[in-house]
TIMI-2910 file (N, C-alpha, C, CB; in pm, 1 decimal, decimal comma, always signed):
<rs>
+----------+----------+----------+----------+----------+----------+----------+----------+----------+----------+----------+----------+------+
!      n_x !      n_y !      n_z !     ca_x !     ca_y !     ca_z !      c_x !      c_y !      c_z !     cb_x !     cb_y !     cb_z ! resn !
+----------+----------+----------+----------+----------+----------+----------+----------+----------+----------+----------+----------+------+
!   +180,0 !   +886,9 !  -1923,1 !    +50,5 !   +897,4 !  -1892,4 !    -23,5 !  +1041,4 !  -1831,2 !    +38,9 !   +792,5 !  -1804,0 !  Unk !
!   -153,3 !  +1020,1 !  -1896,2 !   -207,9 !  +1165,1 !  -1869,2 !   -246,3 !  +1199,0 !  -1731,6 !   -329,1 !  +1191,5 !  -1950,0 !  Unk !
!   -281,2 !  +1331,5 !  -1711,8 !   -311,6 !  +1361,1 !  -1542,3 !   -416,9 !  +1431,9 !  -1569,1 !   -197,4 !  +1448,4 !  -1437,1 !  Unk !
!   -485,8 !  +1370,7 !  -1440,5 !   -569,5 !  +1474,2 !  -1379,3 !   -595,7 !  +1541,0 !  -1279,6 !   -639,2 !  +1457,6 !  -1381,8 !  Unk !
!   -678,3 !  +1644,0 !  -1273,0 !   -650,5 !  +1702,2 !  -1130,5 !   -714,8 !  +1616,6 !  -1061,0 !   -694,4 !  +1846,2 !  -1095,2 !  Unk !
!   -651,3 !  +1643,6 !   -941,1 !   -759,0 !  +1559,2 !   -794,4 !   -766,6 !  +1659,2 !   -660,7 !   -664,9 !  +1379,8 !   -716,8 !  Unk !
!   -835,2 !  +1736,5 !   -628,3 !   -821,8 !  +1814,9 !   -514,3 !   -931,1 !  +1743,0 !   -431,2 !   -840,7 !  +1977,4 !   -538,8 !  Unk !
!   -799,3 !  +1791,0 !   -263,7 !   -914,2 !  +1721,5 !   -180,2 !   -863,3 !  +1831,3 !    -39,0 !   -896,4 !  +1503,5 !   -156,1 !  Unk !
!   -946,6 !  +1808,7 !    +41,8 !   -882,4 !  +1880,1 !   +174,5 !   -816,8 !  +1851,7 !   +294,4 !   -953,4 !  +1930,1 !   +223,0 !  Unk !
!   -722,4 !  +1909,5 !   +318,0 !   -602,3 !  +1847,4 !   +404,3 !   -589,3 !  +1927,0 !   +552,5 !   -447,4 !  +1866,3 !   +312,7 !  Unk !
!   -556,7 !  +1892,8 !   +664,8 !   -523,3 !  +1984,6 !   +805,8 !   -407,9 !  +2040,0 !   +730,1 !   -480,6 !  +1897,3 !   +977,8 !  Unk !
!   -417,6 !  +2174,7 !   +826,0 !   -329,1 !  +2254,3 !   +801,4 !   -201,7 !  +2213,1 !   +808,0 !   -345,0 !  +2343,6 !   +864,1 !  Unk !
!   -210,1 !  +2111,3 !   +959,1 !    -40,7 !  +2091,1 !   +977,6 !    +16,6 !  +1968,8 !   +879,8 !     -0,1 !  +2042,9 !  +1155,0 !  Unk !
!    -98,6 !  +1891,4 !   +852,8 !    -14,3 !  +1817,9 !   +692,3 !    +34,0 !  +1892,7 !   +587,8 !   -107,3 !  +1729,5 !   +600,1 !  Unk !
!    -36,2 !  +1974,6 !   +580,2 !    +35,7 !  +2067,7 !   +442,2 !   +159,5 !  +2146,3 !   +455,9 !    -61,0 !  +2183,6 !   +390,7 !  Unk !
!   +160,0 !  +2151,0 !   +571,0 !   +298,6 !  +2262,7 !   +666,6 !   +410,3 !  +2145,1 !   +628,0 !   +276,6 !  +2296,4 !   +909,3 !  Unk !
!   +371,6 !  +2013,1 !   +706,3 !   +482,1 !  +1914,9 !   +695,7 !   +526,9 !  +1861,0 !   +567,9 !   +450,9 !  +1808,8 !   +767,9 !  Unk !
!   +429,8 !  +1854,3 !   +446,1 !   +431,9 !  +1810,1 !   +337,3 !   +523,5 !  +1941,7 !   +294,5 !   +289,2 !  +1771,2 !   +273,4 !  Unk !
!   +506,9 !  +2066,5 !   +270,4 !   +552,8 !  +2149,8 !   +212,9 !   +713,4 !  +2169,7 !   +302,8 !   +441,8 !  +2264,2 !   +204,4 !  Unk !
!   +711,0 !  +2137,8 !   +412,7 !   +877,0 !  +2145,1 !   +493,4 !   +969,8 !  +2008,6 !   +459,5 !   +858,4 !  +2146,7 !   +693,6 !  Unk !
!   +887,6 !  +1886,2 !   +411,6 !   +954,9 !  +1784,9 !   +400,4 !  +1036,2 !  +1783,2 !   +232,3 !   +849,9 !  +1667,6 !   +437,6 !  Unk !
!   +916,7 !  +1859,7 !   +176,7 !   +940,0 !  +1866,5 !     +4,8 !  +1083,6 !  +1986,1 !     +8,5 !   +755,6 !  +1949,9 !   -105,4 !  Unk !
!  +1052,5 !  +2052,2 !   +121,0 !  +1177,7 !  +2162,2 !    +94,4 !  +1309,3 !  +2114,8 !   +135,0 !  +1159,1 !  +2300,2 !   +176,2 !  Unk !
!  +1298,3 !  +2053,8 !   +224,1 !  +1439,7 !  +1999,2 !   +319,8 !  +1501,2 !  +1893,0 !   +146,3 !  +1372,3 !  +1848,3 !   +536,0 !  Unk !
!  +1398,9 !  +1813,2 !   +109,3 !  +1439,1 !  +1703,4 !    +39,3 !  +1481,1 !  +1752,3 !   -112,9 !  +1322,0 !  +1596,1 !    +43,4 !  Unk !
!  +1416,9 !  +1879,9 !   -177,1 !  +1413,8 !  +1923,4 !   -294,2 !  +1296,9 !  +1820,2 !   -370,0 !  +1564,8 !  +1925,5 !   -351,1 !  Unk !
!  +1202,2 !  +1838,3 !   -322,4 !  +1108,0 !  +1737,0 !   -402,9 !   +972,9 !  +1793,9 !   -418,3 !  +1091,8 !  +1593,6 !   -329,3 !  Unk !
!   +924,6 !  +1762,3 !   -522,4 !   +796,9 !  +1827,3 !   -571,2 !   +686,5 !  +1772,7 !   -518,5 !   +779,7 !  +1823,1 !   -709,8 !  Unk !
!   +578,3 !  +1827,7 !   -443,1 !   +441,0 !  +1779,8 !   -378,0 !   +386,3 !  +1719,1 !   -443,9 !   +351,2 !  +1858,8 !   -338,5 !  Unk !
!   +355,2 !  +1719,5 !   -561,7 !   +273,9 !  +1619,4 !   -658,1 !   +334,6 !  +1517,7 !   -666,5 !   +247,2 !  +1655,5 !   -791,9 !  Unk !
!   +469,7 !  +1479,0 !   -640,6 !   +534,0 !  +1398,7 !   -665,4 !   +525,8 !  +1301,5 !   -513,1 !   +660,3 !  +1461,5 !   -721,6 !  Unk !
!   +529,0 !  +1377,1 !   -444,0 !   +554,6 !  +1301,5 !   -303,1 !   +389,3 !  +1262,9 !   -246,8 !   +651,7 !  +1423,6 !   -174,8 !  Unk !
!   +277,0 !  +1341,5 !   -342,6 !   +177,4 !  +1278,4 !   -305,0 !   +104,4 !  +1158,1 !   -358,0 !   +114,5 !  +1354,3 !   -298,0 !  Unk !
!   +176,6 !  +1186,4 !   -519,7 !   +161,9 !  +1047,6 !   -614,1 !   +221,7 !   +936,5 !   -544,1 !   +239,1 !  +1055,6 !   -763,6 !  Unk !
!   +338,1 !   +898,1 !   -509,7 !   +419,0 !   +824,2 !   -456,1 !   +352,1 !   +767,8 !   -354,3 !   +527,3 !   +881,5 !   -425,4 !  Unk !
!   +304,6 !   +847,4 !   -277,6 !   +246,4 !   +796,4 !   -120,5 !   +121,0 !   +743,9 !   -141,1 !   +226,9 !   +917,7 !     -0,6 !  Unk !
!    +33,3 !   +771,0 !   -228,3 !    -97,5 !   +716,0 !   -268,1 !    -44,8 !   +600,5 !   -345,4 !   -198,2 !   +818,4 !   -353,9 !  Unk !
!    +29,4 !   +571,1 !   -407,6 !    +78,1 !   +451,4 !   -491,8 !    +97,8 !   +337,7 !   -380,3 !   +228,7 !   +486,3 !   -581,4 !  Unk !
!   +196,6 !   +405,1 !   -309,3 !   +232,6 !   +284,6 !   -185,0 !   +122,0 !   +243,2 !    -98,7 !   +343,4 !   +336,7 !    -74,8 !  Unk !
!    +45,9 !   +349,6 !    -46,7 !    -89,2 !   +300,7 !    +21,7 !   -193,3 !   +219,7 !     +9,7 !   -145,5 !   +367,8 !    +33,0 !  Unk !
!   -209,0 !   +254,2 !   -181,6 !   -278,1 !   +170,6 !   -226,5 !   -251,0 !    +10,9 !   -230,2 !   -291,9 !   +217,9 !   -327,5 !  Unk !
!   -117,5 !    -11,3 !   -283,7 !    -55,6 !   -121,3 !   -291,7 !    -67,5 !   -215,9 !   -131,4 !    +93,3 !    -75,4 !   -341,2 !  Unk !
!    -25,7 !   -161,0 !    -38,9 !    -54,2 !   -197,4 !   +100,6 !   -187,4 !   -202,6 !    +85,1 !     -5,9 !   -104,3 !   +215,6 !  Unk !
!   -290,9 !   -167,1 !    +94,9 !   -446,6 !   -165,4 !   +118,0 !   -444,7 !   -319,5 !    +59,4 !   -556,2 !    -28,2 !    +22,9 !  Unk !
!   -408,3 !   -352,4 !    -82,6 !   -449,8 !   -418,4 !   -178,1 !   -380,0 !   -570,9 !   -136,1 !   -410,1 !   -344,8 !   -318,9 !  Unk !
!   -253,4 !   -514,0 !    -81,6 !   -180,9 !   -645,8 !    -20,0 !   -255,9 !   -705,3 !   +102,7 !    -26,3 !   -609,6 !    +31,4 !  Unk !
!   -299,9 !   -595,3 !   +193,0 !   -363,2 !   -642,3 !   +321,5 !   -489,0 !   -710,5 !   +276,4 !   -394,6 !   -521,4 !   +428,1 !  Unk !
!   -559,5 !   -625,6 !   +174,6 !   -723,9 !   -748,7 !   +121,9 !   -680,2 !   -861,0 !    +74,9 !   -840,2 !   -699,6 !    -21,6 !  Unk !
!   -534,4 !   -894,9 !    -34,7 !   -523,6 !  -1045,5 !    -57,3 !   -472,2 !  -1136,2 !    +75,1 !   -417,2 !  -1067,0 !   -181,2 !  Unk !
!   -397,8 !  -1101,7 !   +165,4 !   -385,2 !  -1136,2 !   +277,3 !   -506,1 !  -1213,7 !   +348,1 !   -349,0 !  -1030,0 !   +332,5 !  Unk !
!   -603,1 !  -1103,0 !   +390,7 !   -708,4 !  -1131,9 !   +446,6 !   -785,0 !  -1252,5 !   +355,9 !   -781,3 !  -1002,5 !   +466,4 !  Unk !
!   -796,1 !  -1234,0 !   +230,2 !   -860,6 !  -1293,8 !   +150,6 !   -807,0 !  -1453,7 !   +154,0 !   -850,8 !  -1217,8 !    +24,8 !  Unk !
!   -648,2 !  -1479,0 !   +166,4 !   -628,8 !  -1621,7 !   +139,4 !   -638,8 !  -1684,3 !   +290,8 !   -476,8 !  -1653,5 !    +57,7 !  Unk !
!   -645,5 !  -1560,7 !   +396,5 !   -654,2 !  -1630,3 !   +532,9 !   -809,5 !  -1688,1 !   +524,2 !   -624,6 !  -1514,8 !   +675,3 !  Unk !
!   -892,1 !  -1619,9 !   +465,2 !  -1014,2 !  -1698,2 !   +451,6 !  -1047,0 !  -1820,7 !   +403,2 !  -1078,2 !  -1644,6 !   +398,0 !  Unk !
!   -952,6 !  -1832,5 !   +289,9 !   -969,8 !  -1968,6 !   +212,6 !   -863,8 !  -2061,4 !   +254,0 !   -962,2 !  -1952,1 !    +52,9 !  Unk !
!   -779,2 !  -2041,3 !   +356,1 !   -657,8 !  -2110,6 !   +367,3 !   -748,4 !  -2247,1 !   +426,4 !   -525,0 !  -2028,5 !   +474,8 !  Unk !
!   -700,7 !  -2354,1 !   +412,0 !   -753,6 !  -2461,7 !   +455,8 !   -648,0 !  -2526,4 !   +604,3 !   -764,2 !  -2560,5 !   +314,2 !  Unk !
!   -580,2 !  -2435,3 !   +647,0 !   -492,9 !  -2459,3 !   +785,2 !   -375,4 !  -2504,2 !   +758,2 !   -546,7 !  -2557,0 !   +884,8 !  Unk !
!   -285,5 !  -2553,1 !   +889,2 !   -205,7 !  -2644,5 !   +894,1 !   -208,7 !  -2789,2 !   +837,0 !   -193,3 !  -2644,7 !   +996,8 !  Unk !
!    -90,0 !  -2817,4 !   +741,6 !    -70,2 !  -2994,5 !   +711,6 !    +42,7 !  -3003,3 !   +730,6 !    -98,8 !  -3068,5 !   +568,7 !  Unk !
!    +53,1 !  -3125,9 !   +795,6 !   +202,5 !  -3181,5 !   +822,7 !   +306,6 !  -3208,2 !   +692,6 !   +184,6 !  -3328,2 !   +897,9 !  Unk !
!   +368,8 !  -3235,3 !   +712,3 !   +481,1 !  -3261,5 !   +595,7 !   +423,2 !  -3407,3 !   +561,6 !   +670,1 !  -3259,3 !   +652,1 !  Unk !
!   +412,9 !  -3497,5 !   +672,2 !   +407,8 !  -3613,7 !   +635,6 !   +237,0 !  -3642,5 !   +500,2 !   +411,7 !  -3696,5 !   +802,7 !  Unk !
!   +151,9 !  -3553,0 !   +554,3 !     +2,9 !  -3582,1 !   +500,2 !    +30,4 !  -3480,7 !   +345,8 !   -154,7 !  -3510,7 !   +636,3 !  Unk !
!   +109,3 !  -3394,4 !   +328,6 !   +122,6 !  -3363,9 !   +208,4 !   +248,9 !  -3449,4 !    +98,2 !   +141,3 !  -3220,3 !   +228,7 !  Unk !
!   +335,9 !  -3510,9 !   +194,3 !   +401,9 !  -3611,2 !   +109,4 !   +301,4 !  -3747,8 !    +96,3 !   +553,7 !  -3649,0 !   +179,6 !  Unk !
!   +206,3 !  -3774,3 !   +176,2 !   +128,5 !  -3880,6 !   +102,0 !    +43,6 !  -3848,3 !     -2,8 !    +51,5 !  -3947,7 !   +183,7 !  Unk !
!     +6,2 !  -3709,8 !    -29,7 !    -90,7 !  -3667,1 !   -112,7 !    -20,0 !  -3652,0 !   -259,3 !   -154,7 !  -3534,0 !    -54,6 !  Unk !
!   +116,9 !  -3610,3 !   -251,8 !   +206,6 !  -3630,2 !   -362,7 !   +258,7 !  -3762,7 !   -404,7 !   +310,1 !  -3558,2 !   -339,8 !  Unk !
!   +260,0 !  -3868,8 !   -357,2 !   +309,8 !  -3966,3 !   -379,8 !   +196,2 !  -4076,3 !   -472,1 !   +361,5 !  -4003,8 !   -246,2 !  Unk !
+----------+----------+----------+----------+----------+----------+----------+----------+----------+----------+----------+----------+------+
</rs>
């Protein structure tokens, strides 16, 4: 996968924490930031999908009513 440069400003304390964690765990900053972004994007999309599903939900259906529809 081709990489592109992405630059952003972060609070000093967050950069220090990132540096400390990477040093302690032997990780590269790029790896940790990329993985964190991937996970966060997935969480946001999952949350969006859940909200959409809740909007479209038809509510609770008793087992008896579902069974009648299947017959």
